[in-house]
N, C-alpha and C positions, 0 to 999 in steps of 0.2 A: 744217984744212979751211976753205975759204972758202965763204960762202953763194952759192947760184946766183942771180945777178942777172937771168938771162933768164927766170926763172919768172914766170908771169903773176900779177900781184897786182891785185886789183880793189879800188878804193877805194869806200867806201860813200857814194854820193851820194844816198841816200834809196831806200828799197825801192819797187818797183812796187806791191806789194800795199798798202803804207801810203798811197801817193798815191791809189790807187783807192778805198780805204776812206774817206779824207778827202773825196774828191769825192762819194762816195755819201752820206756823212753830211751834207754841205752840201746836197745835193739833197733828202734826206729831211727835214731841218729846214726847208728852204724850203717844201716842199709841205705839210708838217704845219702850219706857221704859216699858210699860205694857206687850207687846208681848215678850220682852227679858226676863223679870223676871217671866213670867208665866210658868206653868208646860208644859210638852211635850203635843203636840196636840193628839187628838183622831185619831186613824188610819181610822175611818169611815168617817172623814171629807173629802171634796174634796181636790185634790192635791194642788190647788192654792188658798186655803181659805184665806191666809194671805193678798192677794191683796185687798180684799173688805175693811177691816178696814183701810188699808193704803191709800185708796182713799177717803172714806166717812168722816173720822174724820178730815183730813185737810180741806176738803170742808166745814164742819160745823164750823171749826175755822175761815175760810175765811169769812163766812157769819156773824160770830160774830164780826169780824173786820169791816165789812160793816155796821153793826148795830151801832157799836161804833162810826164810822166816822159820820154817819148821826145824831145820838143823841147828840154827843158832839159839832159838828159844827153848827147844826141848832136847838139847844135847845131853842133859843129865838122865833123861828117861832111856835114851838109847845106850848110854854108857860111854859117851865120848868126852874127851877133854874139850873145853871151849875153843882153844886155839886150833885144835884139829878140826872141829866142826866148822869154824870160819874158813879155814883153808879148803876143806872138802866142799863147802858150799860154793866157794869161788871157782874151784875146778869144775864142778857140775854146771855152774852158770856159764862158763866159757864153752864147755862142750855142748851144752844145750843151744847156745847162740850159734855155734858152728854148724850143728845139725839143722837148725832153723834156716840158716843162710843157704845150706845145700838144698833143702827142700823148697825154699822160696825161689831159688834161681835155677832149679832143675828144668832142663829143656830150653833154657835161654843162655845165660852166661855160664852156667855150670853144666856144660855139655861136652 
């Protein structure tokens, strides 16, 4: 018997969940570092104001990881060179984290 060469085999180029978790971890570390090194909060802010940036920024990082996964693994379908796809996904990741930090800190430190 000969093995079936038409069977679809998927090469493991990195799991989507792993890239999203790495992006979320980068976002969480970044916002935790910022919140720890920042000055004392304004007493007029709500009591649990810190929860908002701790949720939104890791979500933005996870979406950056999602974008990285699709751009790097499917760059051929879009018609991009792999190096351009990597650079573009890095730029999108940084912009996404920046927007996540703005949305997370809106009304508190970003005012």
